[in-house]
Structures are given as C-alpha cells and as structure tokens.
N, C-alpha and C positions, 0 to 999 in steps of 0.2 A: 517527572512523576504528578499523573492529574488524582484531584482529590474529588472524589464524588460528592456533593453535598447530599446523605439520605434523613429526608427529615418526614418521611411517608407517602411525598408528594413526586413522581415522577417515574419515569422508564429507563432505573438504571443498572440492572440487569444490559438490557440494550448498549448503554452506553460501552459497559464492563468487555461484552463481546466484541465490538468494533475497535479498542484499544488492543484488546488479547489479536486481535487479525493484524491491527498494526505493530506491535512489541512495543505497546509503548506502556511502562508501569503505571499500574492505576489502583487507591485505595480508595474504600469508602470509609466516610466519616459520617458518626451517627451523633457522637458528644462531641462538647466543646475542645475535651484533653485531645480528641483525634483529628482535631483540626494541627495540631502542633505540627510545627515543619511543612505544612503545605505552600507549594512552590505555583502551582496553578489551580483554581478551582471552578467548577463547572454548580451552576443551580440549575439545575431541572423544574419543570412545573409541568400540572396537566391538572386539570378541573376549577372551580370558581376560587376569584382571587382572593376572598377574605378567609374563605378555609384553607386557603395555600399558607396565607400571611398569618393565621390562626396555628397551624402547624408549624410553621418555624421559628414561631415567638415563643411555640412551646415547648420545642428541643431544646433549649439552654443552650445553642449554638447562633443566637443571634447578636451580641455582646460582642461574642470572639469573632466573627464574620466580619462586621463592621471595623474593628479593628483591625482585621486584616487586609481589607480591601481599602478602608479611607485613611489609615495610616500607616500601612508597609507595604500599598502598593502592589498586593498581589494580584496578578490577571486572574479576572474573573469571567465567565461566559454565564448570561443567562438566555435558558432553550423555554420558548413559549410562554405559559405563565411566569418562568421563572425569568423572562426579560420581562415580562411587564409589572413583577414585584419590584424591579429596580428604577419603577417609577415613583412618581410622588401619591397616586390615587389613582382610582381607577372607578370607571360607571359602573362596572359589575358590583362594587359594593361600599364599603363604607368607613373600612380601614385604611388608613395609613399603609404608604408602600415602604418601600426602602428609602428612596430617596436619594438611589446612587448615582442618577440620571437625570435632570432636568427636563421632565417628562411627565406626559398624566395617560393615561387608557381612556380609549374612548370607544363605543360603540360604532358598529357601521351604518351608516346612514342608508336603511333598504331601498330607499324611494332612487339612490342611486346604480343599482345594480341591476345589472339587466336579464342576469344568468338564471337557468332552470332551477336550480340550489341557487338559492340568496343566503341563507346564513346557517350554518355556520359556513363562514370559507374553508371549503375542504379538498385536499387532491392537489396536484402537482401545480405549481405556478414559477413564472419567470420571477429570477430576482437580481436585479442591474446594480450591481456596486457602483457605488457615483465618488468614491474615495478610495486611492491608492495604499492600499492596508493588505500586510502578509496574508490576511484571514482567508482572501480568499483566492491565493497563490494559486496556478495553476486548473484553474477555474474556467472549462469554455466559454463563450458567449450565451452558449445556449443551454446551458446549465438550468436543470430545474431542482424543485425544492418544495417537501412535501408540507402541508399547511391544513391544521386544523385550529381555528377559532374562531370568536364572532364579535374581537375586539382589534384596537389596534394601538400602537404606541406610536403617542405624539409626541413630539419633542420640541421644547421651545426654543432650542438653538440649532438653525439649520443646520451648522457645524457640526452636529453630532450624529446626522442622519449619514450610517455606513453605506446603505444600500435600498433600495424603493420596490415596491412591487404594486400592479397594480389588479384594482378589485375594485368596481367602482368609482374609477380613481385610485392615482398615487398614493401609499403609505408607505413607511419607512420599518420593512422588511428588518430590518439591521441599525444596529447604532452604539457606537462610539463616543465613549468620554476616558480618555487618561485611560487608565487600566481596566474599564468597564467595556465590557460587550455585550451586546445584546441582539438575540436572531429569534425571529417570531415560528420559523418554522423549524421541523423538528430535520436535526439532521442523521438524528440515530433510525431513523425509517426512510430516508433517502438516497439508497444506497451509495454507488461509486462516488458520489457528490458530496454525500453527506460526510463519505470516510475521506474525503479531500479535505474537507473543511475540518474537522477535527482534529486530525493530524496537525494541520497550520496550526490551528491553537498549541497544539502541544509542543511546537516549534520556536512559539511567538516569545521574546526577548531570552535569547538565548545567553544572555546574562543572567542567570534567576534568581530571582527574588524568593530569598527562603525566610518564612516568616519568623522569628522569637520565640524563643520556649515558653516567654515573662507575657502571660495574658492577663490583666484583668479577670478577677472573676464576673459568670456573668447573672443578670439579675433575675434572670428566667428560673425557676423550679420546675419547668415539665421534664 
C-alpha cells in the first residue's frame, strides 16, 4: 500500500493514475489519522519551498510524519519540492526544512549554464545512478526523466547521493539515507521510466514496515 501525503501541494491524481496502471494499492492521507498503517509514503511537492513547508506544517500531519519516518523507519520518497523539503533549509526561503537528510537546497549558478533556457531547469534530462539500489532496477542506461526546478539538492555527505544529473555541472538528482529517498525529477510525468521507478519504490523492503497505530498527537492545529 502506497500512502500519498496530500497537504495541498503536489500532483496527487497523477500518482494515483500511475499506481492504478501498475495495480498497486494506493491511499490518500490528508490528516494525521489517515497516516495510520502507512507502509510506504510519497511526499510530492511543487512551487515555493516556504509555501510547501507552511502547508505541511498546517496540515496537522508534520509530527506524525516525523514519527513514522524517524522512529518507525517507514520508507518515504520526496519528489521535486518534496525532496527539497527533506533537507535542512533552502536558498528559496527562510523556513527550516524537515531535516530528514543532511543537505541544503541551493540555487543554480546561471553563469555555469550555457543552454538557451537557463532557469528553471525544465524538460528531459539524463539521470545516472551511482549507487546500486533497487529504486533504479530495470531502467536502461539511457533512461531520461522530466525536470522542472531552479534549485538543487546539495548533500553534505557524498554517500547520500544516489544519482547525478548534469545541468551547468553535476548535481544530486536523487538522494538516499536509510529509509529516506529523494528525487528531483517528476516520475509521474516521465512516462515509462517514471512508472518503472514508482513501481520499484512500491516493491522496496518486501518485509513491510507497518506503522504503529499509537501516535502522539500533532502539535499543529491546521
């Protein structure tokens, strides 16, 4: 079962449609109670970093998500801004991130980008895995994914970099630390390649981590 975190920011229906095609059960969580029993979590995100963090904080799900990810080791994948929220902070805003991965989010240096379209980094690009992790199983060497972003994920620990992409220099287009995954591109918009990756995420850790139903109450009231 995949649980999609719906805090008002992200392409929820696109993920639902992909998993329907893959015949993978999926549910949408809009409250902390709907996170009960989560086996796998997807944190989507689009738009401005501070707006996304504010929406998540005010959703009432923040404390439960921290508990699921940090204490119960429930696998989670952050996508685009959802990945960036997993870092400590971002050049795009003033708020703290989730801090689930030791990283910061930095703006691309336009001086290093020779392409006609400089920022945002928009369109299809290569993703090169540099670690042998099942998330990229079955993806050919020439797999490409759809990107739309002006900020990139800067891992403070090189061992947390899962895949790299070149746009005016190499950056971490995927990261991994323990049960936490982040991808900068949009698999839900990446056709066959994206479906394979989302299918791989559904298969991770076949000995499923099922969250306890005894959660602490969230401190947020939104």
